[in-house]
C-alpha positions, 0 to 999 in steps of 0.5 A: 500500500502507498500513501498520499496527500491530496489538496482541495480548496474547501470553497471549491470541494470540501471534506464535508462535500466529500463526506456527503457524496462518499465516493467521488472522482478527483478531477481537474488536476493539470500539473504533470507531477501531480498527474504522475502521482495519481497514475501511481495510485492503486486501489486500496491506497490511502490519502490524507484529505487536506484543506488548502488556501486559508485552512492549511490542515489535514481534515480526513482520510480517503481511499483510492477505489478506482485507478487513473482514467481519462478526465472528461473535464480535460479537453486536451485528453492529457490528464486523468483522475482517480476515484476516492471514497471517504474512510474517516474523519481525523479526530484532530486536524493536523495543520501545515505549521505542525507538520513544518515544525516536526523535523521528521517531516521536513522532506515531504512535498507538502513542505518542500513543494507547497503548490503540488496538489497530489503528493506521496507520503512515505510510510513513516511520515504517514504513521507520524501524521496519522498518530497525531491526527488520532491522538492530540498531544 
């Protein structure tokens, strides 16, 4: 299993929107690096759902339920999408600042490439963040 972080502007598509529908295609990605990350996703992979822009925090967890396929919103035919289903809310919403403050997480694309909307999270970093999200210190 692999782990990921997907970003969404809450005024465009929020965690509450995702929970309301349950399973939804993740469309509209137009960055090649983010698209390549989506191409690497497999059914059963987990992702942190991150509210970007003003909130900058992890708010939930989703699971890949359909692998990369063409995105009909892309008129060029170059980009695709994956489908995610809701797994769970996090008990404690982990902020970007908290992630930046932990030196064990300094290598994450969320910290180093802040504009990347879909990024990998290694197993150790997933465990650190997930533990924090479930057990506020």
